[in-house]
N, C-alpha and C positions, 0 to 999 in steps of 0.2 A: 736525657730526653724524658718528657713526661709520659705517663701511662694513663689509661682510663681511670685508674684509682686516684690519680693526682693531677687532674686537668688544670690548665691555666684558667684562672678566673680574673677578669678585669673589672674595675668599677663600671657601672652602667648608667645610662640616662635613658629616659623614656621618650625617644623622638619617634613619632609615628609618621611614616612616609609611604607613599605609593607612587609608582610611575607606570600607569597602565596604558598610556597612549601608544608607546612603542610596542608594548605587550599585545595589544589588541590587533595590531597589524600582523604580528607573528601568528597570533591565534587564527586569523583569517586564512593565512597561507597554509598552516597545518590542517585546519579544518577542511579546506578545499582539497588537499592531497588525500587525507584519510577518508573524506566524504566520497571522493571518486572511487577510492579502492573499495570502500564498504559497499557502495552502490553496485560496482561490478560483481562483488561476491554475492550480494543478495540476489541480484538478477540471475546468477548461476545457481542459486540455491545452496551455496557453500555454508560451512559452519562459520560462526563469528570469528573475527580476527583475534589473535592471541598476542599478548604483550608480556615480556619479562622485564622487570625492573632490577638492575644490578645494584649492589651497594656502591654508593658514591665514594670514590677513591680519596683518601686523605693525602693532600699534596703539601701540607704544611711542613716547615723545616723540622720541627720536633716530632712529627708523626704521632701527635697526641689527640687527634680529632676523629678517630675512626668511628667512635660512638655517634658523633654528630653526622657524619656522612651516612652511617647506617640509619639514623633517625630520619633524615631527609628522604632517603629512598623508601623507607618503610611507610612514611606518611603518604607519599605519592601512591604507593602500591595500595594502601588501604582505601584511598579515595577512589581511584579508578576501578578498583575491584567491584564497586557497587554498580557499575554500568551493566544494564541488562543485555547490552549488545556486544560485550567484550569478555573474553577469557583472559585472566591475569594469572600468570604463573606464581605459585606460592613462594614465599620468602625462603623456606627450607631448601628449595631447589635452586632458585635463582642466585641466592647468596653464596652458593658453593663456588661460584666463578669469581670470587673476590680477588684472586691473585692476578687476573688479567692475562694468564698464559694462553687461553684459548681465544681464537678469533671469533668475531661476531657470527659469521655463517655457521661455524661449528657450534657455538652456544645455541643459536636458534634451532639447529637440527636436533641437538640433544634435548632441548626443552620443549620442542614442538611449538616454537614461537615465530610469529610472522614479523614482529618488531621487537627491538631491544632498546630500552632506555638506559643509558649509562651517564655518568657524570663524575664530577670531582669537586672537592672543597679545598680552598687554599686560604690561609690566614697569614697576613703580614702586617705587623704593627696594628693600626686601628682600622684595617680594612679586611673584608672577607669577600672572596670571589667564589661563586658557584657556577659551574659550567654544566649544562644538561644537553644531551644529544639524543634524538630519536633516530634509529637506524633501521633500515629495511634488512631483516636478517637473511633474506634470500641472496642479496648481492652486496651487502655491506655499505650500501649508499646512504648517506646522511639525508634523512627526510626533513629534519628540523633541528636547529641548535640555537642555544641562547646562553649569554654570559650575564650573570647577575652580580653587579658590584654594589656594595653598600659601604658607606663611610660611617662606622659605628664605634662605640667605645668597647664593645664586647662582642665576641663571635656569636653568642647565642641570643642576643637581643632581637635579631631579626629572623630567627629560625623559623618561626611559624609563618611569617610573612613570605619568606623565600619559598618555603614549602607550599604555601597557598598559591603563589604565582606559578610555580612549576606545575602544581596540580591543576590550576585553572587552565593552563595551556592544554594539557592533555584532556581535561574534562570537557572543555568546550569542543575540542577536536573530536571527542568521542561521544558527544551528544548530551553532556551535562550542562546545567546552569551553574557557572562558576560561583555565583553568590551562595549556592547551597553547599559548596565544598570548602570555602575559604574559612579557616579557623579564626576565632576571635583573639584579642590581645591576651597574651600569657606572660607572666613574670619570667624574664629570661633566665634568672638563676634557678627558679623552680623548673623551667623546661629543661635546663641542663641536668638537674638531678633526675628528672623523669627519663631522659634519654640514657643516662648511665644505668638507671634501674632496668630499663628495657634491654640494654646491652647485656647485663649480667643475667637477666632472666632468660634470654635466648641462648647465651653461651653455656650455662649450666655446668661449669666446672665446680670442683669441691669448694664450698663456701660461697658460691655465687648467689644462691637463694637468699642467704643472709645479707649479702651486700646489696642485692636488689631491693630487699625489704627496707634497708636503711635509706637508700637513695629515694625510693618511692615515698617513704615517710617524710623525708625532708622536703620533697616536692609539694606534698599536700599540705604540710604545715605552713609553707610559704605561700602557696597558691591553692586555697581550698576548692577552687572551681576547676581544677585540672582533671578532667574526666579520665584521660588516659592514664594518669598517675594512679588514680583510685583503682581503675581496672587492673593495672599492673600489680598494685599492692595486693589486691584480692587474689590474683593468680599466685603470687609469691607465697602468701600466707597459706593458701590452700595446699599448695605442693609441699610446703614445709610440714604441715600437719599430717598430710597423706604419707609422707616419707619418714615420719617419726622424728623430725628435726625440731619439733616443739610440741608441747602438750596438745593432744588431739582436740579436745573440746575448746580449749582456749584459742587454738588456731582457727577452728571453724567459726567461732564467734567473731573473731577479729576479721576473718575473710568475708563473713556475711555482712558486717557493718561497712566494709570497704566496697563490696560489690553493689550493695544497695545505694550507696552514695554515687558510684559510677553510673548506675542505671538512672538515678535521679537527674544527673547532669547530661547524660547522653542516652536518652531512652530508646534510640533506634540502632545502637551499636551492638552487634551480635556477641562480641567477645564478652562484654560485661553481662549481658543477659544470660548467656549460657553458663558463665561462672556463677552468677547469682542463682540460677536454677539448680546447679549441682550442689551448692552449699546449702540451699534451702531444703533440698531432698534429704541430705545427710543430717540436717538438724531437725527433721521431722515435720517440716511445713510443706506438705504435698501440694496443697492448693497454690501456694506461691510458686513452687517449683514448676508446676504445669503451666502457670500463667507466664512465667519468664520464658519458658521454652516456646510457647505459642507466639509470643511477641518477637522472639528472635527469628523464628521461621518466617514470620510475616515481614520483618524488617530487612533481613539479608538471607533470602532462601538459598543463595549459592555460597554462603560462607562455609568453609570447611567444617567448623564445629556443628553448624546446623545440619550439613549433609551427613556427617557421621551420626548424629542423633537419628536422622531419618533412616539411615541404613540399619542402625541397631534395632529400631522398631520393626523393620521388615524381617530381620533375622529372627526376632522373637516370635514372629508369626510364620516362620519357616518359608518365607517368600524369598528364597535365595536368588533366583534370577533377577528379581527387581533390586535386591540389595546389591548384587554384582553391578548392575547398571549405575547405581549411585556411586559406588566406590570406584568404578571405572572413570567416572568424571572427576572424582577427587584425585585419582592418580594422574589424569591428564593434566590437571592443574598443578600437580606436585610430582613430576615424573622421576625425580631423583630421591624421593623419600622412601627409604628402604622399608620402614614400618608399614606405610600405606600399601606398597607392592606385596609385602608378605601377607597382610590381611586380605588383599584382593585375591591372591592365590588361594588362600584358605576358603574364601567364599565361593570362588569358582569351583573348587573341589567339592564343597558342600552342596552346590547346585548340580553336581554330576558332570560338569564339563572338565574332565580330567586332562584333556589335551591342552586346553587354554590355561588351566592351573599350572601344569608342568612348564609351559612356555613362559608364564609369568615368573615362576621361581628360578628357572634357568637364566632368564634375563636379569633378575635380581642378583643372582650369583655372579654374573658377568660385571655388574655394576660394582659389586663388593667382592672382588676375587679373594680377599683374605678371610671372608666370613664363611667358615665351614659349618656353622651351626644349622644351616638350612639343608644340609646334604641329606639328612635323614628324611626330611619332608619331600625332597626331590626323589629319593629312593622309593618312598611310598607311592608317589604319583607315577613313577616308572612302572611299578608293580600294577597299579590300577589301570594303566594304559596297555598292559599286556607284555611289557618288556621285562621279563623276570631276570634275564641275564644282567641287564643293565642295573636293575634294582639291587641285585645281590652285590655287584661290583661297587656300586655307590655306597650301599650300607656298610660294607666291610671297611671302608676308609672314613666313614662318618664318625663324629664324636659319639661316645657311648651315651645311652639314654633310652627311655621307653619307646620313642618313635623308632629308633634304630632296631630295638629288639623286636618290635612288631613285624618289621620286614624280615629280619633274620629268622624269626619263629615260623614264617610262612615259606621262605625260599632258601634258608641256609643249610639244608641237608646236603651232605656230601663234601662239605668243606672240611679242612683239617686244621685244627680240631673241629669237631662238629658244632658249627655256629648255631644251627637251629636248636639243638638240644640245650646248649648253654643259654640261649636267649629265653627259651620256654622256662628253664629252671630259675632264671633271674626273675621273670614275671611272676612265677608261682610263689617265690619266696618274698616278693615285695608285697607288703601288707597294705598298700595304699589303695584308696578308692580309684585313683587315676590308673594304676596298674590293672585293676579289675576292668576298667573301661577299655583299656588297650586289649585285653583278652577277649572282651565282648566283641570288638571289631574283628579280631582274628576268627572267631567262630562264625560271625556273620559273613565274612569273606569266603569262608569254606562252605557256606550254605547251610550251616547248622543253626537255625533260628532258635531252637529250643535251648541250646547251650548259651547262645548269645544272650537271651533274656535271663537265663539263670545267672550269668555273670553280671548282668545289670542289677539283679537282686542283690548281689554281693556289693556292687557299687553303692546301692542305697543303704545297705547295712553299715558299710564303712564311713558313710557320710554322717551318720548319726552323731550329733554334737560337734560337727566340724565347724571351724570358723567360716565367716562369710567369704573371705578371699579364697580359701581352699575349696569351698563348695562351688564358687563361681568358676574356678579353673577346671574342675572336674566336669561340671554340667555343661560348660562351653564345649569341652572335648566331646561329650556325648552328643550334644545337639548338632555340632558341625562336623563330626567325623564322617568322612566319605566312605569309610568301611561299614558304617551303620545305615547307609541309605536304604537298603532293602527292608529294613525293619520299620520304616516310617509309615508304611501302609498297613501294617499289622495292628489289630485292635489292641494288642498288648502294649504298644508303644505309648499311646496317650494314657493308658491305664497305669503304666509305670511312672509317667510324669506326675500323675495325680497323687501318687503315694510317696514321692521323694520327701524324706524327713527333714528337709531344710527349707528355708525361705528362698524362693526363686521366682523369676518373672518369665519363664517359658510357659506358653499356653498349655493348659491341662485338658482342653477339649477342642474340638474342631471349630467351635463357635466363639471361643474366647479371644478377644482382640488383644493386641500388645498393650494398649492402654489399660485394659482390665487386668491383665497379668501383672503389669507394673504396679497398679493399685493394690492388688493382692499381696505382692511381695512387700510393699510398703507397710501394709497393715500387719503382715506376719512379723516383720522386723520390729514394729512398734510393740506388738504383744510380747515378743521375745525379750526386748529390753525391759519391759515392765515386769515380766515374770523372772527375769534374771537367767533365762536359759533359752536356747534356740528350739522352737517348736515348728511343727510342720507347716508348709506353705501351700 
């Protein structure tokens, strides 16, 4: 049987075809159904309808078309996600139901979806059949279904056309003009390479970034106007550079060229704009970076990358409740994404809502029962909510680490051997800036602000000459630590931030905006690169 690395490719011909007459009749029916449902909900003042798009199942005999089914589903998801009247569950959550073991009502409940779109792809000889079904998640009733049969010489020749017709049905149903969502003609072999590139970019096993790069390169060499392939290439190159899988500057330069081409071809797609913004920033072009980010926010304000950027700015201004609201929406659209839920819990804790943060992490632990790494954070929140016994019990079974030692240093007395004394000794012997930050939190929790600020001075001293990744980790811990909340209103808090001896983008005064702090860090890094050493921000 074939694999995604060795798909079947057949000779192709460019026959352009459309049969929209029957399609429009279906559109009218689906539009009527969803229009009525939306009208009822709007009348009641309810939130927008939510749809999850599942990966289309590969029904071919050789089971070698999974990447094609994924590509069809992802294209539909990307199109309908632009609707201002609809919530669309993110791929990282909806694609977890690939095996089909769960029923539609169960999937809808777990994802918080009102509707589920599922489908399949079957290839036999010179024909391809795509089946798509829209299902009411509450009762499993089929709202709409359609079979697309095409007589073609290759399975991928009509990929963009089939995706456009499926997307057009949903887009019209959900208030879009289908002419705005239908993709233009794309070389079928190039599209195949782009789909394979996206498959590996999403899977991210060992060697997949290199495979993704190769497939995206083949796609753009054959079809230079394939915006999605350029965007995917930019992402793969950026990640390879960031993870040390290729020379850093070479990777950034190549990613910049690919992202700029993606933006040129698709100037309103947030993925390409955000990637271009990040690469421009790292390469020292702040004006271009800010322009790309502004354009992304305007084009797709509800795109996850755009919302994460908005949340990050709010965090930098210590506007934690507003950041929580943004990340809560991200989590609603990606409910099974563990990283999102972990970050949401951290922001809730930083905002002082310890009960909500604890509930978020306990729920995450239930979703990932084998992941014990968050037990230390759960113990911290149990302590902050006043349940010292539960905090101690959780910390004693949590994996070793600084967060675990923070809890044991506060509540570990009386255990045998004395866990409290052992934890404090480990923290004292640890010469890192992060350990000093942990100890500052311990002092602040005990009400000793003078010792807490003395420990923060130690943090600053240990950060002298630290690399940017290390400094970012430590400063994030200081800024977000729920144990340091009581220090934020102390005049010494902003004074400490103004004297941190590394470049950072946390505000140093009550009037400095996140954008101004971002500019300050950028200029600081530029000076540091020019001088060959890190100097104060």
